C-alpha positions in Angstrom: -24.3 -32.2 13.0 -23.9 -28.6 12.4 -22.2 -28.2 15.8 -19.7 -30.9 15.0 -19.0 -29.4 11.7 -18.2 -26.0 13.3 -16.0 -27.7 15.8 -14.2 -29.7 13.2 -13.6 -26.3 11.1 -12.2 -24.7 14.2 -9.9 -27.5 14.9 -8.6 -27.6 11.3 -8.0 -23.8 11.4 -6.2 -23.9 14.7 -4.0 -26.9 13.5 -3.1 -25.4 10.1 -2.2 -21.8 11.3 -0.2 -20.8 14.3 0.9 -17.3 15.3 4.7 -17.3 15.3 5.5 -13.7 14.7 7.2 -13.0 18.0 8.8 -16.3 18.0 10.4 -15.7 14.7 11.3 -12.0 15.5 8.7 -10.0 14.0 8.1 -7.9 17.1 5.7 -5.1 16.0 2.7 -3.3 17.5 0.6 -1.0 15.2 -0.4 2.3 16.7 -3.3 4.4 15.2 -3.3 7.4 17.5 -6.9 7.0 18.5 -8.4 10.1 19.9 -12.0 9.2 20.5 -13.1 11.7 17.8 -13.5 8.9 15.1 -11.2 10.4 12.5 -11.3 8.3 9.4 -7.6 7.5 9.3 -8.0 5.8 12.7 -10.0 2.9 11.1 -8.1 2.7 7.8 -5.4 0.6 9.2 -1.9 0.3 7.6 0.1 -1.9 5.1 2.9 -4.2 4.9 5.2 -5.4 2.0 6.8 -8.8 1.4 9.9 -8.3 -0.8 13.4 -9.5 -1.2 15.3 -6.2 -0.5 18.7 -7.8 -0.3 18.2 -10.5 -3.3 19.0 -13.6 -1.2 16.1 -15.5 -2.4 13.7 -15.2 0.6 11.0 -12.7 1.4 11.8 -9.9 4.0 9.1 -7.7 5.6 8.3 -4.0 5.9 5.5 -3.0 8.2 3.8 0.5 8.1 3.4 2.3 11.3 0.9 5.0 12.3 1.3 7.9 14.6 -0.6 10.7 16.4 -3.4 12.5 14.5 -3.5 15.8 16.7 -0.1 17.6 16.7 0.0 18.7 20.2 -0.7 15.4 21.8 2.3 13.0 22.5 1.7 9.2 21.5 1.9 8.4 25.3 -1.1 10.8 26.0 -3.8 9.6 23.5 -6.8 7.5 24.3 -4.8 4.2 23.8 -1.2 5.4 24.6 1.8 4.3 22.9 3.7 2.0 25.4 6.7 1.0 23.1 10.2 1.5 24.2 11.2 3.1 20.8 9.8 5.9 18.9 6.9 5.4 16.4 8.3 4.5 12.9 7.9 1.9 10.1 9.9 -1.2 10.5 12.1 -3.4 8.2 12.7 -7.0 9.2 15.3 -9.0 7.2 14.6 -12.7 6.6 17.6 -14.6 7.9 16.3 -18.0 6.6 18.7 -20.8 6.7 18.1 -24.3 5.5 17.6 -26.8 8.5 17.2 -23.9 11.0 14.2 -22.2 12.3 12.7 -19.2 10.5 14.2 -16.0 12.0 13.8 -12.3 11.2 16.2 -9.4 12.2 14.9 -5.8 12.7 17.4 -3.9 10.5 15.4 -0.6 10.5 18.2 1.6 12.2 20.8 0.4 9.9 18.7 0.5 6.7 18.5 4.4 6.8 14.7 4.3 6.4 13.0 6.8 8.8 9.4 6.4 8.3 7.9 8.3 11.3 4.8 9.9 9.6 1.2 8.6 9.8 1.8 5.6 7.6 -1.0 4.1 5.3 0.5 2.0 2.7 3.6 0.7 1.0 4.5 -0.4 -2.6 7.7 -2.0 -3.9 9.2 -1.7 -7.3 12.6 -1.3 -9.0 12.2 2.2 -10.0 15.7 2.6 -11.5 16.2 -0.9 -13.0 19.3 -1.7 -10.9 17.8 -5.1 -9.8 17.0 -3.8 -6.3 13.4 -3.4 -5.2 12.8 0.2 -3.9 9.9 1.4 -1.5 7.3 3.9 -1.7 5.6 4.8 1.4 2.1 6.6 1.6 1.1 8.6 4.4 -1.5 11.0 5.8 0.6 13.9 4.7 4.0 13.8 3.1 5.0 10.5 1.0 8.3 9.2 1.0 10.3 7.2 -1.6 13.4 5.1 -0.6 15.9 4.1 -3.2 17.6 0.6 -2.5 21.3 1.1 -2.6 22.3 -2.5 -1.7 24.0 -3.8 1.3 20.8 -3.3 3.3 21.0 0.4 2.7 18.2 2.8 1.5 18.4 6.5 0.6 15.4 9.0 0.9 15.1 10.5 -2.7 11.7 12.0 -2.3 12.5 15.6 -2.8 14.8 15.2 -5.9 12.5 12.6 -7.7 9.4 15.0 -7.0 7.4 12.1 -5.9 6.1 13.6 -2.5 2.4 14.2 -2.1 1.1 16.3 1.0 -2.5 15.0 0.7 -4.0 12.0 2.2 -2.6 9.0 0.3 -4.1 5.7 1.4 -3.3 2.2 -0.2 -0.3 1.6 -2.4 0.5 -1.5 -4.6 2.3 -3.0 -7.6 0.5 -3.8 -10.8 0.6 -4.1 -14.6 -2.7 -2.3 -15.0 -3.8 1.2 -14.9 -5.0 3.2 -11.9 -7.0 1.5 -9.0 -10.7 2.0 -8.7 -11.6 4.7 -6.1 -14.6 4.6 -3.7 -15.8 8.0 -3.3 -16.1 9.5 0.2 -16.5 12.8 1.7 -12.9 13.0 2.2 -10.0 13.4 -0.1 -7.9 10.4 -0.4 -5.3 9.2 -3.1 -4.2 5.8 -4.0 -0.7 4.9 -5.5 0.5 2.1 -7.6 3.7 1.1 -9.3 3.1 -0.1 -12.9 5.5 -1.7 -15.1 4.8 -0.7 -18.8 6.5 0.2 -22.1 8.9 -1.7 -24.3 11.7 -1.0 -21.6 9.7 -2.1 -18.7 10.2 1.1 -16.9 8.3 1.7 -13.6 5.8 4.4 -13.4 4.3 5.7 -10.2 0.6 6.4 -10.8 -2.0 8.0 -8.4 -5.8 8.4 -8.4 -7.6 10.6 -6.2 -11.2 11.4 -5.3 -12.0 14.7 -3.8 -15.4 16.3 -3.2 -16.9 14.5 -6.3 -13.9 15.5 -8.5 -11.6 12.7 -9.9 -8.1 13.2 -10.9 -5.0 11.1 -11.8 -1.2 11.7 -11.9 1.8 9.9 -13.4 5.4 9.9 -12.3 7.8 8.0 -14.4 11.4 7.1 -13.1 14.1 8.7 -15.3 11.9 11.2 -17.1 11.5 13.8 -14.5 8.7 13.7 -12.0 5.7 16.0 -11.9 2.2 14.9 -11.2 -0.7 16.1 -13.5 -4.4 16.1 -13.1 -6.6 14.2 -15.6 -10.2 13.2 -15.6 -9.9 10.1 -17.7 -7.8 8.1 -15.2 -10.1 7.9 -12.2 -13.5 8.0 -13.7 -16.5 9.2 -11.5 -19.1 6.7 -10.8 -21.8 8.4 -12.7 -19.7 8.2 -16.0 -18.7 4.6 -15.3 -22.4 3.7 -14.7 -23.3 5.6 -17.9 -20.7 3.5 -19.9 -21.8 0.3 -18.4 -25.5 1.1 -19.3 -24.6 2.0 -23.0 -22.5 -1.3 -23.2 -25.5 -3.2 -21.7 -27.7 -1.5 -24.4 -25.2 -2.5 -27.3 -25.1 -5.9 -26.2 -28.8 -6.2 -25.8 -29.3 -4.8 -29.3 -26.9 -7.6 -30.7 -28.6 -10.2 -28.8 -32.0 -9.3 -30.2 -30.5 -9.1 -33.7 -28.9 -12.6 -33.2 -32.2 -14.2 -32.0 -34.1 -12.4 -35.0 -31.7 -13.7 -37.6 -32.1 -17.3 -36.1 -35.9 -17.0 -36.6 
């Protein structure tokens, strides 16, 4: 009976989902620069964003690309060499969805102005200047990039003038209405970024949380108010402090519970 259920499950999965990436134009191969030395970024992977960059009502795709980890080794000489016809870079695909026609994507990276050839880690989307067009923040192992959506399929790199760069190892990126993401401490230094919409005017803030050698920090970059990161310990709370707060909360709740039982008797 269990074998039949397994076979049925496999049948349902294969019938519900079908890989049509190449068929619809999403031609992309991720490269992690594997060296055989087991560097942490090799296994971290990369990200992707589904967002309507041209405001035509359908979701377009941006896919993050990796690169080499050691500066003097070309991509075609690594353990698993890069065989692609083009240089390594992140890719932007426009969704050309037309009712009654097959789904189709077009690679518009070249004409978009996005030049993302670093060791990519993550991507977040958000309208940082409230012009109705979603912008891109790209996190890397090394220098990050922020691209302003100018419309008509064009993006402009405003990293330097906005002060949103970070030379450390930035990992995941996301969009949210909450504060900083939680951080799993490691022996390495890593930073996570998040777009946050907050305040009465609904401004987008770019916040980061970092864990490095047992020390936590956070930063805030708010569009339109000057951009400069600042360190703070209250944003990314170390595990020992979080556990201490949780234990205190449990004790408080436990005391209330006992008091409640006592009053009932």
